Backbone as a printed PyTorch tensor [residue, N CA C, xyz], in Angstrom:
tensor([[[  0.8670,  -1.2820,   0.1630],
         [ -0.0520,  -0.0860,  -0.0420],
         [  0.6790,   1.4460,  -0.0590]],

        [[  0.7940,   2.4370,  -0.6760],
         [  1.2500,   3.8490,  -1.1070],
         [  0.4560,   4.2020,   0.1020]],

        [[  2.0310,   5.1480,   0.5670],
         [  1.4400,   6.2140,   1.3020],
         [  1.0770,   7.2960,   1.0370]],

        [[  0.2560,   8.4190,   1.6820],
         [  0.3500,   9.5020,   0.7430],
         [  1.2370,  10.4360,   1.4530]],

        [[  1.8830,  11.2150,   0.3670],
         [  2.6120,  12.4460,   0.8760],
         [  2.0890,  13.5550,   1.6590]],

        [[  2.0670,  14.1990,   2.0780],
         [  1.9200,  15.2890,   3.3150],
         [  2.6930,  16.2520,   2.5040]],

        [[  2.2660,  17.0870,   2.1800],
         [  2.6580,  18.6240,   1.8380],
         [  3.0720,  19.4370,   3.0720]],

        [[  2.2470,  19.4250,   4.1170],
         [  2.9130,  20.5570,   4.7440],
         [  2.9440,  19.8910,   6.0610]],

        [[  3.7580,  20.0170,   6.6690],
         [  4.2520,  19.3760,   7.9560],
         [  3.5390,  19.6220,   8.9260]],

        [[  3.0120,  19.1820,   9.7500],
         [  1.9740,  19.2800,  11.1410],
         [  2.5200,  20.4360,  11.8570]],

        [[  3.6590,  20.4630,  12.2430],
         [  3.5000,  21.5780,  12.7290],
         [  3.9470,  22.9990,  11.9690]],

        [[  3.8040,  23.1010,  10.9410],
         [  3.3590,  24.2400,  10.2520],
         [  1.8950,  25.0690,  10.2570]],

        [[  1.2230,  23.7940,  10.4080],
         [ -0.0740,  24.2120,   9.9360],
         [ -0.6450,  25.2980,  10.6010]],

        [[ -0.5270,  25.1340,  12.3170],
         [ -0.8930,  26.2480,  12.8650],
         [ -0.2330,  27.4790,  13.1110]],

        [[  0.8440,  27.8340,  13.0780],
         [  1.2770,  29.1930,  12.3170],
         [  0.6150,  29.4060,  11.3160]],

        [[  0.5670,  28.9500,   9.7400],
         [  0.0430,  29.2290,   8.5350],
         [ -1.2310,  29.6840,   8.8360]],

        [[ -2.2610,  29.1350,   9.9140],
         [ -3.4300,  29.4100,   9.8840],
         [ -3.8640,  30.6970,  10.7670]],

        [[ -2.8810,  30.8510,  11.5960],
         [ -2.4110,  32.3690,  12.6560],
         [ -1.7330,  33.3220,  11.2620]],

        [[ -0.7040,  32.9350,  10.4790],
         [ -0.0340,  34.1420,  10.0640],
         [ -1.5980,  34.4980,   8.4270]],

        [[ -2.3630,  33.2330,   8.2220],
         [ -3.3940,  33.6420,   7.3200],
         [ -4.3480,  34.1900,   7.6660]],

        [[ -4.9050,  33.7670,   9.2880],
         [ -5.7620,  35.2880,  10.1210],
         [ -5.2700,  36.2080,  10.4630]],

        [[ -4.2490,  36.6790,  10.6000],
         [ -3.4150,  37.9490,  10.4740],
         [ -3.8570,  38.6290,   9.2620]],

        [[ -3.4790,  37.9090,   8.0710],
         [ -3.1440,  38.7850,   6.8890],
         [ -4.7730,  39.0870,   6.8120]],

        [[ -5.5620,  38.4810,   6.8600],
         [ -7.0000,  38.3500,   6.5270],
         [ -7.6040,  39.6520,   7.4140]],

        [[ -7.0190,  39.4600,   8.6930],
         [ -7.9140,  40.4530,   9.6700],
         [ -7.0600,  41.5720,   9.7300]],

        [[ -5.7630,  41.9160,   9.0830],
         [ -5.4340,  43.3780,   8.8300],
         [ -5.7670,  43.6020,   7.5030]],

        [[ -6.1210,  43.1240,   6.5750],
         [ -6.4950,  43.2610,   4.9970],
         [ -7.8480,  43.9040,   5.1930]],

        [[ -8.8760,  43.2670,   6.4220],
         [-10.3150,  43.5110,   6.2930],
         [-10.0950,  45.0730,   7.2420]],

        [[ -9.2150,  45.2210,   8.4900],
         [ -9.4310,  46.4110,   8.9990],
         [ -8.9200,  47.6620,   8.0620]],

        [[ -7.9710,  47.3130,   7.1650],
         [ -7.7880,  48.3980,   6.2030],
         [ -8.5860,  48.8000,   5.1520]],

        [[ -9.3310,  47.6300,   5.1060],
         [-10.4300,  48.2030,   3.6970],
         [-11.5160,  48.8680,   4.8530]],

        [[-11.6600,  48.2460,   5.9860],
         [-12.7070,  49.4430,   6.7280],
         [-12.8360,  50.4820,   7.0890]],

        [[-11.0770,  50.5770,   7.6850],
         [-10.9500,  52.3340,   7.9630],
         [-10.5280,  52.9430,   6.8610]],

        [[-10.4830,  52.5520,   5.5400],
         [-10.2010,  53.4820,   4.3280],
         [-11.2400,  53.7240,   3.8290]],

        [[-12.4050,  53.3190,   4.4340],
         [-14.1680,  53.0570,   3.5660],
         [-14.0430,  52.9560,   1.7730]],

        [[-13.0590,  51.6150,   2.0890],
         [-12.7470,  51.3040,   0.2780],
         [-14.0490,  51.2780,  -0.0390]],

        [[-15.3120,  50.8460,   0.3910],
         [-16.5190,  50.5610,   0.0450],
         [-17.4040,  51.7690,  -0.6820]],

        [[-17.0800,  53.2850,  -0.4220],
         [-17.5070,  54.2250,  -0.6040],
         [-17.0730,  53.9830,  -2.1830]],

        [[-16.2350,  53.8040,  -2.3640],
         [-15.4080,  54.5860,  -3.7210],
         [-16.2320,  53.5150,  -4.9730]],

        [[-17.0810,  52.9240,  -4.2720],
         [-17.5480,  52.1690,  -5.1860],
         [-18.8000,  53.1070,  -5.7870]],

        [[-18.8970,  53.6520,  -5.2510],
         [-20.2540,  54.7860,  -5.2340],
         [-19.9970,  56.2460,  -6.1670]],

        [[-20.7140,  56.8460,  -6.2990],
         [-20.4700,  58.1750,  -6.4660],
         [-20.8100,  59.5420,  -5.4570]],

        [[-20.7710,  58.6670,  -4.2410],
         [-20.8020,  59.9690,  -2.9520],
         [-19.7860,  60.8440,  -2.8330]],

        [[-19.8500,  62.2550,  -3.3920],
         [-18.6790,  62.8840,  -3.1510],
         [-18.4820,  63.2570,  -1.7970]],

        [[-18.8750,  62.1210,  -0.5570],
         [-18.2600,  62.1750,   0.9210],
         [-16.9810,  61.4620,   0.7620]],

        [[-16.6120,  60.7490,  -0.4620],
         [-15.7610,  59.9180,  -0.3490],
         [-14.2290,  60.4740,  -0.8090]],

        [[-14.7180,  61.3000,  -1.8730],
         [-13.3850,  62.4890,  -1.3120],
         [-12.7510,  63.1870,  -0.8660]],

        [[-13.4240,  63.1890,   0.4210],
         [-12.8080,  64.0100,   1.7240],
         [-12.8120,  63.3250,   2.8230]],

        [[-12.3940,  61.8260,   2.0710],
         [-11.8950,  60.8020,   3.4140],
         [-10.1910,  60.9490,   3.4980]],

        [[-10.1510,  61.5890,   2.4130],
         [ -8.4580,  61.9340,   2.8710],
         [ -8.2890,  63.4050,   3.3440]],

        [[ -8.0800,  64.1640,   4.3340],
         [ -8.3320,  65.2060,   4.6340],
         [ -7.4460,  66.6120,   3.6070]],

        [[ -6.7470,  65.9020,   2.7490],
         [ -5.9200,  67.1660,   1.7150],
         [ -7.0710,  67.7460,   0.6930]],

        [[ -8.3750,  66.0380,   0.4820],
         [ -9.2320,  66.8010,  -0.3960],
         [ -9.8680,  67.6300,  -0.0150]],

        [[-10.2830,  68.5110,   1.6040],
         [-11.2290,  69.5130,   1.7390],
         [-11.4270,  70.7300,   1.0850]],

        [[-10.3650,  71.6050,   0.8880],
         [-10.5370,  72.6100,   0.0160],
         [-11.6220,  72.0790,  -1.5160]],

        [[-10.6200,  71.1190,  -1.8950],
         [-11.5870,  71.0750,  -3.5030],
         [-12.8380,  70.4500,  -3.1300]],

        [[-12.9420,  69.4230,  -2.3860],
         [-14.4590,  69.4450,  -2.1750],
         [-15.8090,  70.6240,  -1.6010]],

        [[-15.0490,  71.8070,  -1.1290],
         [-15.7060,  73.1900,  -0.4150],
         [-15.8240,  73.5110,  -1.6160]],

        [[-15.2670,  73.8320,  -2.5310],
         [-14.6920,  74.8680,  -3.2620],
         [-15.8290,  74.3220,  -4.8200]],

        [[-16.0040,  72.9690,  -4.6730],
         [-16.9610,  72.4800,  -5.8990],
         [-18.4400,  72.6140,  -4.9960]],

        [[-18.5100,  72.2670,  -4.0200],
         [-19.7440,  72.5850,  -3.2480],
         [-20.2590,  73.5000,  -2.9670]],

        [[-19.2970,  74.7810,  -2.9690],
         [-20.1080,  76.0350,  -2.7420],
         [-20.0870,  76.5370,  -4.8070]],

        [[-19.7270,  75.7100,  -5.5180],
         [-19.9810,  75.8160,  -7.1250],
         [-20.6350,  75.6760,  -7.6950]],

        [[-21.5940,  76.4190,  -8.5530],
         [-22.8520,  76.0340,  -9.5420],
         [-22.7060,  74.6750, -10.1880]],

        [[-21.7340,  73.8090, -10.1000],
         [-21.7860,  72.5130, -10.5030],
         [-22.0960,  71.7590,  -9.4160]],

        [[-22.1170,  72.0870,  -8.1270],
         [-22.5770,  70.8740,  -7.0180],
         [-23.8100,  70.5330,  -7.0460]],

        [[-24.8810,  71.1070,  -7.5690],
         [-26.3600,  71.1300,  -7.8110],
         [-26.6880,  69.7150,  -8.7630]],

        [[-26.3530,  70.4890,  -9.5840],
         [-26.4720,  69.1380, -10.8840],
         [-25.0400,  68.0510, -11.0990]],

        [[-23.9170,  68.1340, -10.5480],
         [-23.1760,  66.9040, -10.5300],
         [-22.0010,  66.2770,  -9.1320]],

        [[-21.2510,  65.1890,  -9.2680],
         [-20.7900,  65.0720,  -8.0920],
         [-19.3500,  64.8790,  -9.0110]],

        [[-18.5490,  64.5660,  -7.7870],
         [-17.1230,  64.4080,  -8.2120],
         [-16.3790,  63.4660,  -9.6460]],

        [[-17.2730,  62.4370,  -9.6280],
         [-17.1190,  61.1410, -10.3210],
         [-17.7550,  61.6040, -12.2750]],

        [[-18.8110,  62.5950, -12.0480],
         [-18.9370,  63.1850, -12.8420],
         [-18.1320,  63.9440, -14.2140]],

        [[-17.5330,  64.4840, -13.4260],
         [-16.1540,  64.9270, -13.9860],
         [-14.9560,  64.5110, -14.2600]],

        [[-14.7650,  63.7620, -13.0300],
         [-13.1680,  63.2940, -13.0250],
         [-12.9170,  61.4810, -13.6680]],

        [[-13.7360,  61.3870, -13.9670],
         [-14.0460,  59.7340, -14.5780],
         [-14.5430,  59.4820, -15.5910]],

        [[-13.9630,  58.5610, -16.4040],
         [-14.5920,  58.1270, -17.6890],
         [-16.1240,  57.8870, -17.6490]],

        [[-17.1460,  58.6610, -18.8790],
         [-18.4910,  57.9280, -18.6170],
         [-18.8670,  57.1970, -19.9770]],

        [[-17.8610,  57.1630, -20.7230],
         [-18.1820,  56.3470, -21.9600],
         [-18.5340,  54.6610, -21.5550]],

        [[-18.3240,  54.1190, -20.7870],
         [-18.6060,  52.9640, -20.2680],
         [-18.0950,  52.1060, -18.8250]],

        [[-18.6580,  51.1380, -18.1750],
         [-18.6070,  51.1360, -16.6770],
         [-16.8150,  50.6460, -16.5700]],

        [[-16.3680,  49.8540, -17.3010],
         [-15.4870,  48.8700, -17.5050],
         [-14.2900,  50.5700, -17.0730]],

        [[-14.2140,  51.1390, -18.1870],
         [-13.1920,  51.9050, -18.1040],
         [-13.4950,  53.1630, -16.9340]],

        [[-14.3780,  53.2800, -16.3150],
         [-14.8300,  54.1980, -15.1490],
         [-14.5770,  53.2530, -14.3170]],

        [[-14.5400,  51.9640, -14.1140],
         [-14.2330,  51.6630, -12.8160],
         [-12.4360,  51.5320, -12.4670]],

        [[-12.0480,  51.1890, -14.1870],
         [-10.5720,  51.0570, -14.1400],
         [ -9.6660,  52.1650, -13.9450]],

        [[-10.3360,  53.4610, -14.3810],
         [ -9.4260,  54.6040, -14.1270],
         [ -9.7800,  55.1550, -12.6200]],

        [[-10.9830,  54.7470, -12.0190],
         [-11.3620,  55.1930, -10.7300],
         [ -9.8840,  54.2560,  -9.6990]],

        [[-10.1110,  53.0440, -10.1350],
         [ -8.7770,  52.1610,  -9.4330],
         [ -7.4560,  52.4940,  -9.6690]],

        [[ -7.1270,  53.0670, -10.6560],
         [ -5.6840,  53.3210, -10.7790],
         [ -5.3880,  54.9310, -10.3240]],

        [[ -6.3220,  55.5960, -10.5440],
         [ -6.3370,  57.3350,  -9.6720],
         [ -6.5460,  56.8220,  -8.2580]],

        [[ -7.0980,  55.5440,  -7.8340],
         [ -7.2530,  55.9770,  -6.1990],
         [ -5.9280,  55.0850,  -5.7270]],

        [[ -5.2170,  53.9230,  -6.5920],
         [ -3.8750,  53.1450,  -5.8080],
         [ -2.6560,  54.9240,  -6.1600]],

        [[ -2.6560,  55.5680,  -7.2610],
         [ -1.9570,  56.4960,  -7.1860],
         [ -2.1720,  57.6140,  -6.0320]],

        [[ -3.6640,  57.9780,  -5.5000],
         [ -3.7260,  58.5260,  -4.7790],
         [ -3.0970,  57.8490,  -3.3840]],

        [[ -3.4130,  56.8670,  -2.8960],
         [ -3.0890,  56.2890,  -1.5940],
         [ -1.7940,  56.3840,  -1.9470]],

        [[ -0.9590,  55.8260,  -2.8780],
         [  0.3110,  56.0600,  -2.8920],
         [  1.1070,  57.3300,  -2.2700]],

        [[  0.8810,  58.3130,  -2.9500],
         [  0.8660,  59.2650,  -2.6650],
         [  0.6520,  60.0170,  -1.4460]],

        [[ -0.5960,  59.6710,  -0.3350],
         [ -0.8520,  60.3620,   0.2290],
         [ -0.0610,  59.3520,   1.4010]],

        [[ -0.0110,  57.8610,   1.3340],
         [  0.7970,  57.3670,   2.1070],
         [  2.4700,  57.9620,   2.3890]],

        [[  2.8330,  58.2430,   1.3290],
         [  4.0660,  58.6440,   1.4150],
         [  4.0920,  59.8520,   2.1450]],

        [[  3.1900,  60.2760,   2.1240],
         [  3.2250,  62.2130,   2.1910],
         [  3.7570,  62.6870,   1.1000]],

        [[  3.8080,  62.9460,   0.2000],
         [  4.3800,  62.9320,  -1.3840],
         [  3.3220,  64.5920,  -1.9720]],

        [[  2.0110,  64.7210,  -1.1140],
         [  1.5720,  65.5410,  -1.6720],
         [  1.9830,  66.9940,  -2.1160]],

        [[  1.6140,  67.5360,  -2.9400],
         [  1.8250,  68.9130,  -3.1840],
         [  0.6620,  69.8340,  -2.2080]],

        [[  1.2700,  71.1500,  -2.4110],
         [  0.8240,  72.0410,  -1.7910],
         [ -0.8030,  72.1090,  -2.4010]],

        [[ -0.4430,  72.4130,  -3.7240],
         [ -2.0180,  72.3140,  -4.7500],
         [ -1.5740,  71.0940,  -5.6000]],

        [[ -2.8760,  70.1970,  -5.5610],
         [ -3.1690,  69.1730,  -6.3650],
         [ -3.7770,  69.4580,  -7.7540]],

        [[ -3.0110,  68.8790,  -8.9890],
         [ -3.1470,  69.6980, -10.1720],
         [ -3.5460,  67.9900, -10.7370]],

        [[ -4.3000,  68.0610, -12.2680],
         [ -4.6990,  66.8620, -12.4500],
         [ -3.6000,  66.7240, -13.3660]],

        [[ -3.4460,  65.3310, -13.0780],
         [ -2.4650,  64.5940, -14.6590],
         [ -2.6970,  65.0280, -15.8030]],

        [[ -1.9130,  64.2700, -16.5840],
         [ -2.5200,  64.7590, -17.9840],
         [ -3.5350,  63.8130, -18.3120]],

        [[ -3.9850,  62.6860, -18.1900],
         [ -4.8500,  61.6820, -18.4770],
         [ -6.0360,  62.1690, -17.5350]],

        [[ -6.1640,  62.7700, -16.4550],
         [ -6.8330,  63.5910, -15.4890],
         [ -7.6980,  64.5200, -16.5090]],

        [[ -6.9500,  65.4170, -17.0330],
         [ -7.0960,  66.4660, -18.0360],
         [ -7.7410,  65.9440, -18.8240]],

        [[ -7.4090,  65.3160, -19.6400],
         [ -8.5770,  64.8530, -20.8090],
         [ -9.8660,  64.2620, -20.4330]],

        [[ -9.3210,  63.6040, -19.2010],
         [-11.1620,  62.8770, -19.0870],
         [-11.9130,  63.9490, -18.3800]],

        [[-11.2800,  65.1270, -17.6500],
         [-12.3240,  66.8080, -17.0810],
         [-12.4900,  67.0650, -18.8150]],

        [[-11.5730,  67.1580, -19.3320],
         [-12.4480,  67.8750, -20.8140],
         [-13.5450,  67.5260, -21.7420]],

        [[-13.4130,  66.2870, -21.7860],
         [-14.4560,  65.3620, -22.4300],
         [-15.2560,  65.6610, -21.7350]],

        [[-15.3470,  65.3960, -20.4390],
         [-16.7680,  65.2830, -19.3940],
         [-17.4250,  66.6490, -19.7220]],

        [[-16.4480,  67.8580, -19.7890],
         [-16.9040,  69.2660, -19.7820],
         [-18.0910,  69.3490, -21.1570]],

        [[-17.2070,  68.6460, -22.2430],
         [-17.5570,  68.7820, -23.5530],
         [-18.9970,  67.9230, -23.7950]],

        [[-18.8690,  66.5350, -23.1180],
         [-19.9990,  65.8810, -22.9290],
         [-21.1650,  66.7800, -22.2250]],

        [[-21.2520,  66.9440, -21.2100],
         [-22.1530,  67.6250, -20.3320],
         [-22.7740,  69.1610, -21.1040]],

        [[-22.1610,  69.9630, -22.0550],
         [-22.1080,  70.7580, -22.5710],
         [-22.1490,  70.9900, -24.0500]],

        [[-22.3900,  69.4870, -24.5730],
         [-22.3410,  69.1370, -25.7900],
         [-23.3190,  70.5010, -26.7980]],

        [[-24.2780,  70.8130, -26.4220],
         [-25.3370,  71.4460, -27.0900],
         [-24.9790,  72.9630, -27.4310]],

        [[-24.1360,  73.3360, -25.8430],
         [-23.5020,  74.3990, -25.7990],
         [-22.5150,  74.7830, -26.8250]],

        [[-21.5390,  73.5220, -27.1210],
         [-20.5670,  73.4700, -27.6700],
         [-20.8940,  73.6490, -29.4330]],

        [[-21.3940,  72.6170, -29.4020],
         [-21.9930,  72.6540, -31.0530],
         [-22.6580,  73.7510, -31.4750]],

        [[-23.8220,  73.8500, -30.9300],
         [-24.7620,  74.5850, -31.6220],
         [-24.8380,  75.7900, -31.1630]],

        [[-24.3290,  76.2700, -30.4590],
         [-24.6080,  77.7290, -29.4960],
         [-23.0340,  78.2450, -29.9910]],

        [[-21.9570,  78.0100, -29.6610],
         [-20.7810,  78.4050, -29.4390],
         [-19.9470,  78.0220, -30.7110]],

        [[-20.6850,  76.6880, -31.1980],
         [-19.5470,  76.5340, -32.3930],
         [-18.3740,  75.7170, -32.0110]],

        [[-17.8770,  75.6150, -31.0390],
         [-16.5000,  75.2730, -30.6230],
         [-16.4030,  74.1230, -31.4310]],

        [[-17.1760,  72.8960, -30.7250],
         [-17.1100,  71.0130, -30.9380],
         [-16.2200,  70.4710, -30.2390]],

        [[-15.9750,  69.8330, -30.7560],
         [-14.9360,  68.7750, -29.8160],
         [-13.4570,  68.8990, -30.2290]],

        [[-12.9910,  69.5890, -28.7250],
         [-11.6520,  69.3220, -28.9720],
         [-11.0330,  68.2450, -27.6170]],

        [[ -9.7160,  68.0480, -27.9560],
         [ -9.0440,  66.8210, -26.8480],
         [ -8.2600,  68.0210, -25.8780]],

        [[ -8.2900,  67.6370, -24.3600],
         [ -7.0230,  68.4180, -24.0780],
         [ -5.3530,  68.0790, -24.8120]],

        [[ -5.4230,  67.0120, -25.1110],
         [ -3.8450,  67.0500, -26.3260],
         [ -3.8890,  68.1300, -27.3800]],

        [[ -5.0630,  68.4030, -27.9120],
         [ -5.0100,  69.3570, -28.7740],
         [ -5.0110,  70.5540, -28.0450]],

        [[ -5.7480,  71.0000, -27.2740],
         [ -5.3270,  72.2460, -26.6590],
         [ -4.1650,  72.3000, -25.8370]],

        [[ -3.1360,  71.0940, -25.6500],
         [ -2.0780,  71.3170, -25.1540],
         [ -0.9770,  71.9900, -26.4380]],

        [[ -1.4140,  71.1230, -27.8360],
         [ -0.4740,  71.6510, -28.4670],
         [ -1.0450,  72.7200, -29.4980]],

        [[ -1.6700,  73.7860, -28.8640],
         [ -1.7530,  75.3230, -29.1450],
         [ -3.0770,  74.9370, -30.0250]],

        [[ -3.5860,  74.1440, -30.0820],
         [ -4.9660,  73.8290, -31.3160],
         [ -6.4210,  74.9290, -31.1840]],

        [[ -6.3690,  75.2470, -29.5750],
         [ -7.0180,  76.0000, -29.0050],
         [ -7.0340,  76.0090, -27.4130]],

        [[ -8.2360,  75.7820, -26.8100],
         [ -7.9000,  75.8360, -25.2130],
         [ -8.8880,  75.3520, -24.3610]],

        [[ -8.0400,  74.7920, -23.3660],
         [ -8.7100,  73.3680, -22.3290],
         [-10.1060,  74.7330, -22.2490]],

        [[-11.0360,  73.6610, -21.7950],
         [-12.2650,  74.7730, -21.4760],
         [-11.9980,  75.6500, -19.7300]],

        [[-11.1860,  75.3490, -18.9040],
         [-10.8390,  75.6810, -17.9420],
         [ -9.8330,  77.2010, -18.1380]],

        [[ -9.3480,  77.0900, -19.2330],
         [ -8.3850,  78.2130, -19.2740],
         [ -9.2620,  79.6160, -19.4510]],

        [[-10.5390,  79.3020, -19.7680],
         [-11.6110,  80.3350, -19.5460],
         [-12.1400,  80.2880, -18.4610]],

        [[-12.8200,  79.2600, -17.9380],
         [-13.9910,  79.1610, -17.1400],
         [-12.8010,  78.8250, -15.9500]],

        [[-12.2930,  79.8500, -15.2590],
         [-10.9420,  79.5190, -14.1490],
         [-11.7400,  79.7010, -13.1400]],

        [[-12.9430,  79.7130, -12.7470],
         [-13.8270,  79.5870, -11.4130],
         [-14.3510,  78.0790, -11.4460]],

        [[-14.4840,  77.3980, -12.4030],
         [-15.2960,  75.9520, -12.8230],
         [-14.1660,  75.0640, -12.6580]],

        [[-14.6410,  74.0400, -11.7570],
         [-15.8530,  73.7420, -10.6870],
         [-14.7310,  74.1630,  -9.8760]],

        [[-13.5500,  74.2910,  -9.4510],
         [-13.0590,  74.2610,  -7.8370],
         [-11.8650,  75.5240,  -8.0170]],

        [[-11.8460,  76.4010,  -8.8870],
         [-11.2200,  77.8110,  -9.2250],
         [ -9.6200,  77.7730,  -9.3000]],

        [[ -8.9380,  78.0800,  -9.6740],
         [ -7.6000,  77.9660,  -9.8770],
         [ -6.7910,  78.2170,  -8.3910]],

        [[ -7.5840,  78.9100,  -7.4690],
         [ -6.7560,  78.7930,  -6.1930],
         [ -7.2650,  77.4080,  -5.1900]],

        [[ -7.6020,  76.7040,  -5.7750],
         [ -8.1330,  75.8410,  -5.2120],
         [ -6.5500,  74.7970,  -4.2850]],

        [[ -6.2260,  75.3040,  -3.0930],
         [ -5.2510,  74.5120,  -2.2990],
         [ -5.4900,  74.7040,  -0.9340]],

        [[ -4.5590,  73.8310,  -0.4790],
         [ -4.8750,  74.2950,   1.2170],
         [ -4.3880,  75.5930,   1.5840]],

        [[ -3.7320,  76.0490,   1.3110],
         [ -3.4080,  77.9090,   1.3750],
         [ -4.7170,  78.6070,   1.0480]],

        [[ -5.2510,  78.3680,   0.1340],
         [ -6.1840,  79.4510,  -0.3710],
         [ -7.4480,  79.3250,   0.7740]],

        [[ -7.8180,  78.0380,   1.2410],
         [ -9.2690,  77.6730,   1.9870],
         [ -8.6120,  77.0080,   3.1360]],

        [[ -7.6500,  77.9050,   3.8080],
         [ -7.0960,  77.0050,   5.3530],
         [ -8.3130,  76.9540,   6.2910]],

        [[ -9.3740,  77.7910,   6.2720],
         [-10.2750,  76.7110,   7.6880],
         [-11.5200,  76.3670,   6.8050]],

        [[-10.7400,  75.6960,   6.1780],
         [-12.4770,  75.3280,   5.2390],
         [-12.7430,  73.8400,   5.9670]],

        [[-14.3070,  73.5050,   6.2870],
         [-14.7760,  72.7600,   6.7400],
         [-15.6500,  71.8410,   6.2130]],

        [[-15.3750,  70.2650,   6.1810],
         [-16.3850,  69.5340,   5.1860],
         [-17.8910,  69.6890,   6.1600]],

        [[-18.9600,  69.9360,   5.3370],
         [-19.8350,  69.7080,   6.1950],
         [-20.7650,  69.0090,   5.2370]],

        [[-21.7450,  67.7890,   5.7910],
         [-21.0490,  67.3630,   7.1270],
         [-19.8790,  66.6260,   7.0060]],

        [[-19.8680,  66.2410,   8.5700],
         [-18.0900,  65.9520,   8.3280],
         [-18.6240,  64.4230,   7.6650]],

        [[-17.5050,  63.4090,   7.3340],
         [-17.7970,  62.1870,   7.0730],
         [-17.8190,  61.3700,   8.4910]],

        [[-18.5430,  60.4920,   8.7130],
         [-18.3730,  59.7710,   9.5870],
         [-17.0380,  58.9890,  10.1760]],

        [[-16.7830,  58.5230,  11.3600],
         [-15.2700,  58.1860,  11.2270],
         [-15.8390,  56.4730,  11.4510]],

        [[-14.9100,  56.2210,  10.5550],
         [-14.9170,  54.6830,  10.9540],
         [-14.6990,  53.9110,  11.9510]],

        [[-14.2870,  54.4630,  12.9080],
         [-13.6390,  53.8310,  14.3090],
         [-14.5230,  53.9110,  15.1680]],

        [[-14.9750,  52.4390,  15.4700],
         [-16.3410,  52.0100,  16.2080],
         [-16.1800,  53.2490,  17.8700]],

        [[-17.3030,  53.1410,  18.0660],
         [-17.7260,  54.0320,  19.3300],
         [-17.1710,  53.2760,  20.5350]],

        [[-16.9370,  51.9740,  20.4710],
         [-16.2060,  51.0900,  21.7350],
         [-14.7790,  51.3030,  21.5680]],

        [[-14.2240,  51.3340,  20.6870],
         [-12.4360,  51.9110,  20.5380],
         [-11.9620,  53.1770,  20.4420]],

        [[-13.3970,  54.5050,  20.5370],
         [-13.0520,  55.4270,  20.7180],
         [-12.9490,  55.2360,  22.6820]],

        [[-13.9670,  55.0460,  22.7200],
         [-13.8270,  55.0190,  24.6760],
         [-12.7740,  54.1020,  25.2990]],

        [[-12.2880,  53.3520,  24.2240],
         [-11.2270,  52.6270,  24.6270],
         [ -9.7750,  53.6020,  24.7330]],

        [[ -9.7350,  54.1740,  23.9180],
         [ -8.5320,  55.2530,  23.7230],
         [ -8.3650,  56.1630,  24.7160]],

        [[ -9.6730,  56.8470,  25.0170],
         [ -9.8000,  57.9650,  25.9200],
         [ -8.4620,  57.4200,  27.2760]]])
């Protein structure tokens, strides 16, 4: 009779279970504390999970666009759901890395890919204005960079955040309502 080979020696089973539990627990805790579930939806409160975004949230909130849009309407592609969530994931990973490494600049500015998306969304929402009334038609951000025209925000400087959106320009910005803390009440009480 052949003996079955054991792949994992008995003495390693308990440490593997403990290590697996720790990794799973820390992963679940990280997802919970970062409010990762909020990023699946379009709630603007997700953007202020990071305190550095408060001035941008405030300038949007007090702007005419707040009544009709949310952050994702402008900042992520709207042409299909896969492209939308891929872009959100890539941007989110970049933001996480920058904020974790404390490498955020005083004034956050859109990267080239983000600028392209924002300009496409400006034109998408204001399609009738661009094509029928003003006659500017469709222009990409890359074309504007090449000098073939202007980006939307070159003329519309106060939409939706304004040129002066940064920590220094809104030093006392308070997000109302403040996002709910992910720390459970029992843990807050224990930390006192």
